[in-house]
Biopython code that builds the backbone (N, CA, C, O; Angstrom):
import numpy as np
from Bio.PDB.StructureBuilder import StructureBuilder

atoms = [
    (1, "UNK", "N", (0.840, -1.185, 0.000)),
    (1, "UNK", "CA", (0.000, 0.000, 0.000)),
    (1, "UNK", "C", (0.881, 1.243, 0.000)),
    (1, "UNK", "O", (1.823, 1.341, 0.786)),
    (2, "UNK", "N", (0.580, 2.173, -0.863)),
    (2, "UNK", "CA", (1.359, 3.408, -0.825)),
    (2, "UNK", "C", (0.825, 4.351, 0.257)),
    (2, "UNK", "O", (-0.352, 4.312, 0.615)),
    (3, "UNK", "N", (1.720, 5.192, 0.761)),
    (3, "UNK", "CA", (1.324, 6.173, 1.765)),
    (3, "UNK", "C", (0.491, 7.264, 1.105)),
    (3, "UNK", "O", (0.662, 7.547, -0.081)),
    (4, "UNK", "N", (-0.405, 7.873, 1.867)),
    (4, "UNK", "CA", (-1.289, 8.917, 1.336)),
    (4, "UNK", "C", (-0.701, 10.318, 1.504)),
    (4, "UNK", "O", (-1.150, 11.256, 0.845)),
    (5, "UNK", "N", (0.289, 10.470, 2.369)),
    (5, "UNK", "CA", (0.898, 11.787, 2.598)),
    (5, "UNK", "C", (2.349, 11.606, 3.019)),
    (5, "UNK", "O", (2.782, 10.509, 3.372)),
    (6, "UNK", "N", (3.096, 12.720, 2.971)),
    (6, "UNK", "CA", (4.501, 12.695, 3.374)),
    (6, "UNK", "C", (4.638, 12.356, 4.856)),
    (6, "UNK", "O", (5.536, 11.609, 5.244)),
    (7, "UNK", "N", (3.752, 12.903, 5.678)),
    (7, "UNK", "CA", (3.809, 12.626, 7.117)),
    (7, "UNK", "C", (3.580, 11.140, 7.395)),
    (7, "UNK", "O", (4.258, 10.547, 8.234)),
    (8, "UNK", "N", (2.627, 10.550, 6.692)),
    (8, "UNK", "CA", (2.348, 9.135, 6.887)),
    (8, "UNK", "C", (3.560, 8.300, 6.458)),
    (8, "UNK", "O", (3.915, 7.332, 7.131)),
    (9, "UNK", "N", (4.193, 8.670, 5.344)),
    (9, "UNK", "CA", (5.352, 7.943, 4.854)),
    (9, "UNK", "C", (6.499, 8.018, 5.859)),
    (9, "UNK", "O", (7.164, 7.017, 6.128)),
    (10, "UNK", "N", (6.727, 9.212, 6.414)),
    (10, "UNK", "CA", (7.805, 9.392, 7.393)),
    (10, "UNK", "C", (7.522, 8.595, 8.663)),
    (10, "UNK", "O", (8.423, 7.977, 9.231)),
    (11, "UNK", "N", (6.277, 8.615, 9.101)),
    (11, "UNK", "CA", (5.897, 7.862, 10.300)),
    (11, "UNK", "C", (6.107, 6.370, 10.072)),
    (11, "UNK", "O", (6.641, 5.677, 10.937)),
    (12, "UNK", "N", (5.691, 5.880, 8.918)),
    (12, "UNK", "CA", (5.851, 4.459, 8.624)),
    (12, "UNK", "C", (7.319, 4.084, 8.471)),
    (12, "UNK", "O", (7.695, 2.950, 8.770)),
    (13, "UNK", "N", (8.150, 5.003, 8.018)),
    (13, "UNK", "CA", (9.594, 4.742, 7.970)),
    (13, "UNK", "C", (10.128, 4.550, 9.388)),
    (13, "UNK", "O", (10.972, 3.682, 9.609)),
    (14, "UNK", "N", (9.654, 5.342, 10.354)),
    (14, "UNK", "CA", (10.060, 5.171, 11.746)),
    (14, "UNK", "C", (9.565, 3.831, 12.292)),
    (14, "UNK", "O", (10.276, 3.152, 13.034)),
    (15, "UNK", "N", (8.331, 3.456, 11.913)),
    (15, "UNK", "CA", (7.773, 2.174, 12.354)),
    (15, "UNK", "C", (8.616, 1.031, 11.793)),
    (15, "UNK", "O", (8.944, 0.086, 12.509)),
    (16, "UNK", "N", (8.964, 1.123, 10.506)),
    (16, "UNK", "CA", (9.763, 0.078, 9.865)),
    (16, "UNK", "C", (11.134, -0.030, 10.540)),
    (16, "UNK", "O", (11.626, -1.132, 10.787)),
    (17, "UNK", "N", (11.738, 1.105, 10.832)),
    (17, "UNK", "CA", (13.035, 1.130, 11.517)),
    (17, "UNK", "C", (12.923, 0.493, 12.907)),
    (17, "UNK", "O", (13.808, -0.249, 13.331)),
    (18, "UNK", "N", (11.842, 0.788, 13.598)),
    (18, "UNK", "CA", (11.596, 0.225, 14.927)),
    (18, "UNK", "C", (11.471, -1.293, 14.844)),
    (18, "UNK", "O", (11.981, -2.005, 15.710)),
    (19, "UNK", "N", (10.798, -1.790, 13.813)),
    (19, "UNK", "CA", (10.627, -3.228, 13.654)),
    (19, "UNK", "C", (11.956, -3.923, 13.339)),
    (19, "UNK", "O", (12.211, -5.039, 13.791)),
    (20, "UNK", "N", (12.797, -3.238, 12.553)),
    (20, "UNK", "CA", (14.084, -3.832, 12.181)),
    (20, "UNK", "C", (15.060, -3.863, 13.359)),
    (20, "UNK", "O", (15.647, -4.905, 13.649)),
    (21, "UNK", "N", (15.235, -2.721, 14.043)),
    (21, "UNK", "CA", (16.267, -2.579, 15.078)),
    (21, "UNK", "C", (15.738, -2.771, 16.495)),
    (21, "UNK", "O", (16.495, -3.117, 17.402)),
    (22, "UNK", "N", (14.457, -2.551, 16.681)),
    (22, "UNK", "CA", (13.921, -2.535, 18.038)),
    (22, "UNK", "C", (14.172, -1.196, 18.700)),
    (22, "UNK", "O", (13.932, -1.038, 19.897)),
    (23, "UNK", "N", (14.657, -0.223, 17.927)),
    (23, "UNK", "CA", (14.984, 1.117, 18.415)),
    (23, "UNK", "C", (13.827, 2.049, 18.027)),
    (23, "UNK", "O", (13.805, 2.593, 16.924)),
    (24, "UNK", "N", (12.876, 2.225, 18.936)),
    (24, "UNK", "CA", (11.658, 2.983, 18.627)),
    (24, "UNK", "C", (11.806, 4.436, 19.079)),
    (24, "UNK", "O", (12.355, 4.715, 20.144)),
    (25, "UNK", "N", (11.304, 5.359, 18.247)),
    (25, "UNK", "CA", (11.413, 6.788, 18.536)),
    (25, "UNK", "C", (10.441, 7.229, 19.624)),
    (25, "UNK", "O", (10.743, 8.148, 20.385)),
    (26, "UNK", "N", (9.281, 6.587, 19.705)),
    (26, "UNK", "CA", (8.282, 6.960, 20.719)),
    (26, "UNK", "C", (7.392, 5.764, 21.025)),
    (26, "UNK", "O", (7.473, 4.719, 20.378)),
    (27, "UNK", "N", (6.549, 5.946, 22.021)),
    (27, "UNK", "CA", (5.616, 4.877, 22.404)),
    (27, "UNK", "C", (4.605, 4.627, 21.289)),
    (27, "UNK", "O", (4.222, 3.487, 21.029)),
    (28, "UNK", "N", (4.179, 5.700, 20.637)),
    (28, "UNK", "CA", (3.218, 5.583, 19.546)),
    (28, "UNK", "C", (3.804, 4.752, 18.396)),
    (28, "UNK", "O", (3.122, 3.902, 17.823)),
    (29, "UNK", "N", (5.067, 5.008, 18.071)),
    (29, "UNK", "CA", (5.744, 4.248, 17.017)),
    (29, "UNK", "C", (5.848, 2.781, 17.427)),
    (29, "UNK", "O", (5.618, 1.891, 16.608)),
    (30, "UNK", "N", (6.189, 2.525, 18.674)),
    (30, "UNK", "CA", (6.325, 1.157, 19.166)),
    (30, "UNK", "C", (4.988, 0.425, 19.117)),
    (30, "UNK", "O", (4.929, -0.733, 18.705)),
    (31, "UNK", "N", (3.913, 1.098, 19.535)),
    (31, "UNK", "CA", (2.584, 0.482, 19.504)),
    (31, "UNK", "C", (2.159, 0.140, 18.077)),
    (31, "UNK", "O", (1.606, -0.930, 17.821)),
    (32, "UNK", "N", (2.424, 1.066, 17.150)),
    (32, "UNK", "CA", (2.072, 0.830, 15.748)),
    (32, "UNK", "C", (2.911, -0.308, 15.183)),
    (32, "UNK", "O", (2.408, -1.134, 14.421)),
    (33, "UNK", "N", (4.183, -0.352, 15.552)),
    (33, "UNK", "CA", (5.087, -1.404, 15.063)),
    (33, "UNK", "C", (4.616, -2.783, 15.525)),
    (33, "UNK", "O", (4.733, -3.757, 14.780)),
    (34, "UNK", "N", (4.091, -2.873, 16.730)),
    (34, "UNK", "CA", (3.599, -4.157, 17.236)),
    (34, "UNK", "C", (2.354, -4.611, 16.483)),
    (34, "UNK", "O", (2.142, -5.808, 16.288)),
    (35, "UNK", "N", (1.538, -3.658, 16.063)),
    (35, "UNK", "CA", (0.257, -3.983, 15.434)),
    (35, "UNK", "C", (0.310, -4.158, 13.934)),
    (35, "UNK", "O", (-0.710, -4.483, 13.326)),
    (36, "UNK", "N", (1.487, -3.950, 13.297)),
    (36, "UNK", "CA", (1.578, -4.042, 11.836)),
    (36, "UNK", "C", (2.502, -5.159, 11.400)),
    (36, "UNK", "O", (3.435, -5.536, 12.110)),
    (37, "UNK", "N", (2.221, -5.679, 10.219)),
    (37, "UNK", "CA", (3.149, -6.632, 9.614)),
    (37, "UNK", "C", (4.361, -5.852, 9.112)),
    (37, "UNK", "O", (4.262, -4.682, 8.744)),
    (38, "UNK", "N", (5.486, -6.521, 9.109)),
    (38, "UNK", "CA", (6.731, -5.870, 8.682)),
    (38, "UNK", "C", (6.654, -5.460, 7.209)),
    (38, "UNK", "O", (7.142, -4.394, 6.832)),
    (39, "UNK", "N", (6.045, -6.302, 6.383)),
    (39, "UNK", "CA", (5.929, -6.016, 4.953)),
    (39, "UNK", "C", (5.053, -4.778, 4.705)),
    (39, "UNK", "O", (5.377, -3.941, 3.863)),
    (40, "UNK", "N", (3.946, -4.672, 5.445)),
    (40, "UNK", "CA", (3.062, -3.522, 5.281)),
    (40, "UNK", "C", (3.779, -2.223, 5.642)),
    (40, "UNK", "O", (3.663, -1.225, 4.930)),
    (41, "UNK", "N", (4.519, -2.241, 6.749)),
    (41, "UNK", "CA", (5.265, -1.050, 7.158)),
    (41, "UNK", "C", (6.300, -0.683, 6.106)),
    (41, "UNK", "O", (6.510, 0.497, 5.826)),
    (42, "UNK", "N", (6.952, -1.692, 5.519)),
    (42, "UNK", "CA", (7.962, -1.444, 4.484)),
    (42, "UNK", "C", (7.312, -0.847, 3.235)),
    (42, "UNK", "O", (7.860, 0.070, 2.624)),
    (43, "UNK", "N", (6.137, -1.372, 2.857)),
    (43, "UNK", "CA", (5.424, -0.843, 1.682)),
    (43, "UNK", "C", (5.059, 0.630, 1.872)),
    (43, "UNK", "O", (5.233, 1.440, 0.962)),
    (44, "UNK", "N", (4.558, 0.967, 3.045)),
    (44, "UNK", "CA", (4.225, 2.369, 3.328)),
    (44, "UNK", "C", (5.477, 3.236, 3.313)),
    (44, "UNK", "O", (5.480, 4.332, 2.752)),
    (45, "UNK", "N", (6.538, 2.736, 3.933)),
    (45, "UNK", "CA", (7.766, 3.514, 4.071)),
    (45, "UNK", "C", (8.472, 3.717, 2.734)),
    (45, "UNK", "O", (9.171, 4.715, 2.553)),
    (46, "UNK", "N", (8.301, 2.793, 1.804)),
    (46, "UNK", "CA", (9.015, 2.893, 0.524)),
    (46, "UNK", "C", (8.312, 3.798, -0.493)),
    (46, "UNK", "O", (8.797, 3.937, -1.616)),
    (47, "UNK", "N", (7.215, 4.399, -0.140)),
    (47, "UNK", "CA", (6.493, 5.296, -1.041)),
    (47, "UNK", "C", (7.336, 6.535, -1.330)),
    (47, "UNK", "O", (7.937, 7.106, -0.420)),
    (48, "UNK", "N", (7.379, 6.948, -2.599)),
    (48, "UNK", "CA", (8.110, 8.163, -2.987)),
    (48, "UNK", "C", (7.341, 9.399, -2.541)),
    (48, "UNK", "O", (6.111, 9.391, -2.480)),
    (49, "UNK", "N", (8.082, 10.465, -2.231)),
    (49, "UNK", "CA", (7.463, 11.704, -1.746)),
    (49, "UNK", "C", (6.831, 12.528, -2.857)),
    (49, "UNK", "O", (5.928, 13.322, -2.595)),
    (50, "UNK", "N", (7.284, 12.355, -4.085)),
    (50, "UNK", "CA", (6.805, 13.215, -5.168)),
    (50, "UNK", "C", (5.307, 13.051, -5.374)),
    (50, "UNK", "O", (4.795, 11.936, -5.474)),
    (51, "UNK", "N", (4.622, 14.175, -5.436)),
    (51, "UNK", "CA", (3.184, 14.181, -5.688)),
    (51, "UNK", "C", (2.322, 13.957, -4.459)),
    (51, "UNK", "O", (1.095, 13.975, -4.560)),
    (52, "UNK", "N", (2.927, 13.748, -3.311)),
    (52, "UNK", "CA", (2.136, 13.529, -2.100)),
    (52, "UNK", "C", (1.920, 14.849, -1.362)),
    (52, "UNK", "O", (2.822, 15.686, -1.321)),
    (53, "UNK", "N", (0.752, 15.043, -0.788)),
    (53, "UNK", "CA", (0.546, 16.225, 0.046)),
    (53, "UNK", "C", (1.317, 16.084, 1.357)),
    (53, "UNK", "O", (1.635, 14.969, 1.771)),
    (54, "UNK", "N", (1.614, 17.194, 2.004)),
    (54, "UNK", "CA", (2.318, 17.139, 3.288)),
    (54, "UNK", "C", (1.469, 16.397, 4.321)),
    (54, "UNK", "O", (1.972, 15.573, 5.086)),
    (55, "UNK", "N", (0.168, 16.709, 4.324)),
    (55, "UNK", "CA", (-0.745, 16.087, 5.274)),
    (55, "UNK", "C", (-2.041, 15.784, 4.547)),
    (55, "UNK", "O", (-2.522, 16.607, 3.768)),
    (56, "UNK", "N", (-2.606, 14.627, 4.790)),
    (56, "UNK", "CA", (-3.859, 14.247, 4.152)),
    (56, "UNK", "C", (-5.012, 15.005, 4.793)),
    (56, "UNK", "O", (-5.106, 15.096, 6.017)),
    (57, "UNK", "N", (-5.876, 15.542, 3.966)),
    (57, "UNK", "CA", (-7.048, 16.248, 4.489)),
    (57, "UNK", "C", (-8.061, 15.228, 4.968)),
    (57, "UNK", "O", (-8.335, 14.236, 4.291)),
    (58, "UNK", "N", (-8.615, 15.484, 6.143)),
    (58, "UNK", "CA", (-9.583, 14.530, 6.685)),
    (58, "UNK", "C", (-10.967, 14.832, 6.141)),
    (58, "UNK", "O", (-11.311, 15.988, 5.894)),
    (59, "UNK", "N", (-11.747, 13.797, 5.961)),
    (59, "UNK", "CA", (-13.105, 13.947, 5.456)),
    (59, "UNK", "C", (-14.106, 14.117, 6.583)),
    (59, "UNK", "O", (-15.222, 14.583, 6.353)),
    (60, "UNK", "N", (-13.728, 13.749, 7.795)),
    (60, "UNK", "CA", (-14.675, 13.756, 8.908)),
    (60, "UNK", "C", (-15.180, 15.162, 9.223)),
    (60, "UNK", "O", (-16.334, 15.319, 9.623)),
    (61, "UNK", "N", (-14.347, 16.183, 9.053)),
    (61, "UNK", "CA", (-14.791, 17.548, 9.340)),
    (61, "UNK", "C", (-15.879, 17.977, 8.358)),
    (61, "UNK", "O", (-16.836, 18.651, 8.738)),
    (62, "UNK", "N", (-15.727, 17.587, 7.111)),
    (62, "UNK", "CA", (-16.729, 17.948, 6.116)),
    (62, "UNK", "C", (-18.067, 17.291, 6.434)),
    (62, "UNK", "O", (-19.113, 17.935, 6.355)),
    (63, "UNK", "N", (-18.036, 16.013, 6.793)),
    (63, "UNK", "CA", (-19.294, 15.331, 7.085)),
    (63, "UNK", "C", (-19.952, 15.907, 8.330)),
    (63, "UNK", "O", (-21.179, 15.937, 8.427)),
    (64, "UNK", "N", (-19.141, 16.367, 9.289)),
    (64, "UNK", "CA", (-19.710, 16.990, 10.478)),
    (64, "UNK", "C", (-20.459, 18.254, 10.100)),
    (64, "UNK", "O", (-21.553, 18.506, 10.604)),
    (65, "UNK", "N", (-19.869, 19.057, 9.208)),
    (65, "UNK", "CA", (-20.534, 20.276, 8.778)),
    (65, "UNK", "C", (-21.837, 19.956, 8.055)),
    (65, "UNK", "O", (-22.843, 20.639, 8.244)),
    (66, "UNK", "N", (-21.813, 18.930, 7.237)),
    (66, "UNK", "CA", (-23.034, 18.536, 6.527)),
    (66, "UNK", "C", (-24.097, 18.129, 7.532)),
    (66, "UNK", "O", (-25.262, 18.499, 7.389)),
    (67, "UNK", "N", (-23.707, 17.368, 8.550)),
    (67, "UNK", "CA", (-24.668, 16.953, 9.558)),
    (67, "UNK", "C", (-25.227, 18.154, 10.300)),
    (67, "UNK", "O", (-26.428, 18.220, 10.563)),
    (68, "UNK", "N", (-24.348, 19.123, 10.647)),
    (68, "UNK", "CA", (-24.819, 20.312, 11.345)),
    (68, "UNK", "C", (-25.806, 21.080, 10.475)),
    (68, "UNK", "O", (-26.857, 21.510, 10.949)),
    (69, "UNK", "N", (-25.462, 21.250, 9.192)),
    (69, "UNK", "CA", (-26.367, 21.952, 8.287)),
    (69, "UNK", "C", (-27.672, 21.194, 8.147)),
    (69, "UNK", "O", (-28.742, 21.802, 8.134)),
    (70, "UNK", "N", (-27.600, 19.890, 8.044)),
    (70, "UNK", "CA", (-28.804, 19.073, 7.936)),
    (70, "UNK", "C", (-29.653, 19.228, 9.184)),
    (70, "UNK", "O", (-30.876, 19.346, 9.103)),
    (71, "UNK", "N", (-28.995, 19.228, 10.351)),
    (71, "UNK", "CA", (-29.725, 19.390, 11.612)),
    (71, "UNK", "C", (-30.398, 20.755, 11.645)),
    (71, "UNK", "O", (-31.546, 20.872, 12.074)),
    (72, "UNK", "N", (-29.690, 21.785, 11.195)),
    (72, "UNK", "CA", (-30.282, 23.121, 11.184)),
    (72, "UNK", "C", (-31.497, 23.153, 10.269)),
    (72, "UNK", "O", (-32.532, 23.720, 10.619)),
    (73, "UNK", "N", (-31.366, 22.535, 9.083)),
    (73, "UNK", "CA", (-32.480, 22.499, 8.146)),
    (73, "UNK", "C", (-33.658, 21.731, 8.726)),
    (73, "UNK", "O", (-34.804, 22.163, 8.603)),
    (74, "UNK", "N", (-33.380, 20.588, 9.361)),
    (74, "UNK", "CA", (-34.448, 19.803, 9.971)),
    (74, "UNK", "C", (-35.122, 20.581, 11.094)),
    (74, "UNK", "O", (-36.341, 20.534, 11.257)),
    (75, "UNK", "N", (-34.309, 21.297, 11.863)),
    (75, "UNK", "CA", (-34.853, 22.099, 12.958)),
    (75, "UNK", "C", (-35.765, 23.191, 12.404)),
    (75, "UNK", "O", (-36.857, 23.420, 12.926)),
    (76, "UNK", "N", (-35.313, 23.862, 11.345)),
    (76, "UNK", "CA", (-36.129, 24.912, 10.728)),
    (76, "UNK", "C", (-37.454, 24.343, 10.233)),
    (76, "UNK", "O", (-38.511, 24.937, 10.442)),
    (77, "UNK", "N", (-37.387, 23.184, 9.574)),
    (77, "UNK", "CA", (-38.609, 22.560, 9.060)),
    (77, "UNK", "C", (-39.563, 22.195, 10.189)),
    (77, "UNK", "O", (-40.774, 22.383, 10.073)),
    (78, "UNK", "N", (-39.008, 21.671, 11.285)),
    (78, "UNK", "CA", (-39.851, 21.307, 12.429)),
    (78, "UNK", "C", (-40.518, 22.547, 13.023)),
    (78, "UNK", "O", (-41.708, 22.528, 13.335)),
    (79, "UNK", "N", (-39.746, 23.623, 13.178)),
    (79, "UNK", "CA", (-40.303, 24.852, 13.741)),
    (79, "UNK", "C", (-41.394, 25.398, 12.824)),
    (79, "UNK", "O", (-42.458, 25.812, 13.285)),
    (80, "UNK", "N", (-41.115, 25.395, 11.509)),
    (80, "UNK", "CA", (-42.122, 25.872, 10.564)),
    (80, "UNK", "C", (-43.389, 25.006, 10.630)),
    (80, "UNK", "O", (-44.505, 25.526, 10.595)),
    (81, "UNK", "N", (-43.208, 23.703, 10.723)),
    (81, "UNK", "CA", (-44.347, 22.789, 10.806)),
    (81, "UNK", "C", (-45.161, 23.050, 12.071)),
    (81, "UNK", "O", (-46.388, 23.140, 12.024)),
    (82, "UNK", "N", (-44.464, 23.169, 13.201)),
    (82, "UNK", "CA", (-45.156, 23.407, 14.475)),
    (82, "UNK", "C", (-45.894, 24.740, 14.440)),
    (82, "UNK", "O", (-47.038, 24.834, 14.885)),
    (83, "UNK", "N", (-45.241, 25.764, 13.913)),
    (83, "UNK", "CA", (-45.903, 27.069, 13.805)),
    (83, "UNK", "C", (-47.128, 26.985, 12.901)),
    (83, "UNK", "O", (-48.160, 27.591, 13.188)),
    (84, "UNK", "N", (-47.008, 26.229, 11.804)),
    (84, "UNK", "CA", (-48.142, 26.064, 10.901)),
    (84, "UNK", "C", (-49.310, 25.381, 11.584)),
    (84, "UNK", "O", (-50.458, 25.804, 11.443)),
    (85, "UNK", "N", (-49.012, 24.322, 12.325)),
    (85, "UNK", "CA", (-50.064, 23.599, 13.049)),
    (85, "UNK", "C", (-50.704, 24.509, 14.088)),
    (85, "UNK", "O", (-51.927, 24.556, 14.215)),
    (86, "UNK", "N", (-49.872, 25.227, 14.829)),
    (86, "UNK", "CA", (-50.396, 26.127, 15.860)),
    (86, "UNK", "C", (-51.261, 27.218, 15.237)),
    (86, "UNK", "O", (-52.323, 27.551, 15.763)),
    (87, "UNK", "N", (-50.804, 27.774, 14.113)),
    (87, "UNK", "CA", (-51.590, 28.817, 13.445)),
    (87, "UNK", "C", (-52.928, 28.273, 12.961)),
    (87, "UNK", "O", (-53.948, 28.954, 13.072)),
    (88, "UNK", "N", (-52.937, 27.049, 12.424)),
    (88, "UNK", "CA", (-54.187, 26.448, 11.963)),
    (88, "UNK", "C", (-55.134, 26.215, 13.133)),
    (88, "UNK", "O", (-56.326, 26.509, 13.046)),
    (89, "UNK", "N", (-54.594, 25.684, 14.232)),
    (89, "UNK", "CA", (-55.426, 25.430, 15.409)),
    (89, "UNK", "C", (-55.923, 26.744, 16.011)),
    (89, "UNK", "O", (-57.066, 26.838, 16.457)),
    (90, "UNK", "N", (-55.055, 27.756, 16.020)),
    (90, "UNK", "CA", (-55.453, 29.070, 16.536)),
    (90, "UNK", "C", (-56.569, 29.647, 15.675)),
    (90, "UNK", "O", (-57.553, 30.179, 16.189)),
    (91, "UNK", "N", (-56.402, 29.536, 14.356)),
    (91, "UNK", "CA", (-57.435, 30.049, 13.447)),
    (91, "UNK", "C", (-58.742, 29.305, 13.644)),
    (91, "UNK", "O", (-59.812, 29.914, 13.671)),
    (92, "UNK", "N", (-58.658, 27.995, 13.781)),
    (92, "UNK", "CA", (-59.876, 27.203, 13.982)),
    (92, "UNK", "C", (-60.539, 27.579, 15.302)),
    (92, "UNK", "O", (-61.758, 27.740, 15.360)),
    (93, "UNK", "N", (-59.740, 27.721, 16.368)),
    (93, "UNK", "CA", (-60.301, 28.093, 17.672)),
    (93, "UNK", "C", (-60.907, 29.492, 17.617)),
    (93, "UNK", "O", (-61.959, 29.747, 18.204)),
    (94, "UNK", "N", (-60.235, 30.390, 16.907)),
    (94, "UNK", "CA", (-60.733, 31.763, 16.763)),
    (94, "UNK", "C", (-62.077, 31.760, 16.022)),
    (94, "UNK", "O", (-63.004, 32.474, 16.404)),
    (95, "UNK", "N", (-62.172, 30.967, 14.981)),
    (95, "UNK", "CA", (-63.429, 30.883, 14.227)),
    (95, "UNK", "C", (-64.541, 30.276, 15.079)),
    (95, "UNK", "O", (-65.679, 30.744, 15.050)),
    (96, "UNK", "N", (-64.206, 29.231, 15.839)),
    (96, "UNK", "CA", (-65.205, 28.616, 16.720)),
    (96, "UNK", "C", (-65.689, 29.610, 17.771)),
    (96, "UNK", "O", (-66.885, 29.701, 18.048)),
    (97, "UNK", "N", (-64.748, 30.354, 18.354)),
    (97, "UNK", "CA", (-65.097, 31.363, 19.361)),
    (97, "UNK", "C", (-65.972, 32.448, 18.738)),
    (97, "UNK", "O", (-66.946, 32.898, 19.340)),
    (98, "UNK", "N", (-65.617, 32.849, 17.551)),
    (98, "UNK", "CA", (-66.395, 33.877, 16.857)),
    (98, "UNK", "C", (-67.826, 33.393, 16.617)),
    (98, "UNK", "O", (-68.778, 34.145, 16.825)),
    (99, "UNK", "N", (-67.977, 32.147, 16.182)),
    (99, "UNK", "CA", (-69.308, 31.581, 15.956)),
    (99, "UNK", "C", (-70.094, 31.518, 17.263)),
    (99, "UNK", "O", (-71.283, 31.838, 17.301)),
    (100, "UNK", "N", (-69.415, 31.102, 18.332)),
    (100, "UNK", "CA", (-70.065, 30.998, 19.642)),
    (100, "UNK", "C", (-70.531, 32.374, 20.125)),
    (100, "UNK", "O", (-71.648, 32.520, 20.620)),
    (101, "UNK", "N", (-69.673, 33.368, 19.977)),
    (101, "UNK", "CA", (-70.015, 34.738, 20.391)),
    (101, "UNK", "C", (-71.170, 35.255, 19.546)),
    (101, "UNK", "O", (-72.096, 35.877, 20.066)),
    (102, "UNK", "N", (-71.113, 34.999, 18.244)),
    (102, "UNK", "CA", (-72.202, 35.437, 17.358)),
    (102, "UNK", "C", (-73.532, 34.810, 17.783)),
    (102, "UNK", "O", (-74.554, 35.495, 17.830)),
    (103, "UNK", "N", (-73.523, 33.538, 18.087)),
    (103, "UNK", "CA", (-74.748, 32.845, 18.495)),
    (103, "UNK", "C", (-75.283, 33.429, 19.797)),
    (103, "UNK", "O", (-76.483, 33.671, 19.929)),
    (104, "UNK", "N", (-74.370, 33.660, 20.779)),
    (104, "UNK", "CA", (-74.816, 34.210, 22.065)),
    (104, "UNK", "C", (-75.385, 35.613, 21.893)),
    (104, "UNK", "O", (-76.406, 35.951, 22.492)),
    (105, "UNK", "N", (-74.720, 36.436, 21.067)),
    (105, "UNK", "CA", (-75.238, 37.793, 20.842)),
    (105, "UNK", "C", (-76.598, 37.756, 20.149)),
    (105, "UNK", "O", (-77.493, 38.530, 20.489)),
    (106, "UNK", "N", (-76.750, 36.869, 19.190)),
    (106, "UNK", "CA", (-78.034, 36.748, 18.506)),
    (106, "UNK", "C", (-79.139, 36.344, 19.479)),
    (106, "UNK", "O", (-80.255, 36.862, 19.423)),
    (107, "UNK", "N", (-78.807, 35.407, 20.375)),
    (107, "UNK", "CA", (-79.788, 34.976, 21.388)),
    (107, "UNK", "C", (-80.150, 36.120, 22.317)),
    (107, "UNK", "O", (-81.323, 36.298, 22.645)),
    (108, "UNK", "N", (-79.156, 36.907, 22.752)),
    (108, "UNK", "CA", (-79.443, 38.043, 23.634)),
    (108, "UNK", "C", (-80.271, 39.085, 22.917)),
    (108, "UNK", "O", (-81.192, 39.659, 23.498)),
    (109, "UNK", "N", (-79.956, 39.333, 21.674)),
    (109, "UNK", "CA", (-80.712, 40.319, 20.903)),
    (109, "UNK", "C", (-82.158, 39.853, 20.739)),
    (109, "UNK", "O", (-83.089, 40.652, 20.840)),
    (110, "UNK", "N", (-82.339, 38.561, 20.488)),
    (110, "UNK", "CA", (-83.701, 38.021, 20.370)),
    (110, "UNK", "C", (-84.467, 38.175, 21.678)),
    (110, "UNK", "O", (-85.641, 38.544, 21.674)),
    (111, "UNK", "N", (-83.791, 37.889, 22.815)),
    (111, "UNK", "CA", (-84.462, 38.041, 24.112)),
    (111, "UNK", "C", (-84.876, 39.472, 24.340)),
    (111, "UNK", "O", (-85.997, 39.739, 24.774)),
    (112, "UNK", "N", (-83.982, 40.393, 24.053)),
    (112, "UNK", "CA", (-84.297, 41.818, 24.251)),
    (112, "UNK", "C", (-85.439, 42.234, 23.327)),
    (112, "UNK", "O", (-86.336, 42.967, 23.744)),
    (113, "UNK", "N", (-85.414, 41.781, 22.096)),
    (113, "UNK", "CA", (-86.462, 42.105, 21.148)),
    (113, "UNK", "C", (-87.812, 41.517, 21.591)),
    (113, "UNK", "O", (-88.852, 42.160, 21.448)),
    (114, "UNK", "N", (-87.782, 40.304, 22.122)),
    (114, "UNK", "CA", (-89.012, 39.666, 22.603)),
    (114, "UNK", "C", (-89.561, 40.410, 23.827)),
    (114, "UNK", "O", (-90.773, 40.580, 23.960)),
    (115, "UNK", "N", (-88.671, 40.848, 24.713)),
    (115, "UNK", "CA", (-89.118, 41.555, 25.915)),
    (115, "UNK", "C", (-89.713, 42.927, 25.581)),
    (115, "UNK", "O", (-90.659, 43.365, 26.237)),
    (116, "UNK", "N", (-89.181, 43.587, 24.594)),
    (116, "UNK", "CA", (-89.683, 44.915, 24.250)),
    (116, "UNK", "C", (-90.927, 44.854, 23.368)),
    (116, "UNK", "O", (-91.669, 45.832, 23.280)),
    (117, "UNK", "N", (-91.155, 43.753, 22.735)),
    (117, "UNK", "CA", (-92.291, 43.674, 21.818)),
    (117, "UNK", "C", (-93.590, 43.396, 22.507)),
    (117, "UNK", "O", (-94.629, 43.304, 21.853)),
]
sb = StructureBuilder()
sb.init_structure("model")
sb.init_model(0)
sb.init_chain("A")
sb.init_seg("    ")
for serial, (resi, resn, name, xyz) in enumerate(atoms, 1):
    if name == "N":
        sb.init_residue(resn, " ", resi, " ")
    sb.init_atom(name, np.array(xyz, "f"), 0.0, 1.0, " ", f" {name:<3s}", serial, name[0])
structure = sb.get_structure()
């Protein structure tokens, strides 16, 4: 497997050196050396530097932003939906109240008209 970046290639060269000599630069290098096959470390370490980026860009940050944007969009849609439902229920309640008030006023007007007649 070729290395994806110059930093990865350099790190794997240290891992390969650690596996060959037992002379590890750090605990992280030693842990990686224990967990890798010698051939795999050599393949990574033998990658040429030309055309490789200094550091590989991670994709996880981009997906996090997409998730945040998606969450914001979902939140907006939920708020709009809830407001729509509330407005519909408010309008319906307002219309019902208006009808009730109209009926009561009509009844009172009829009573007054009957009493005066």
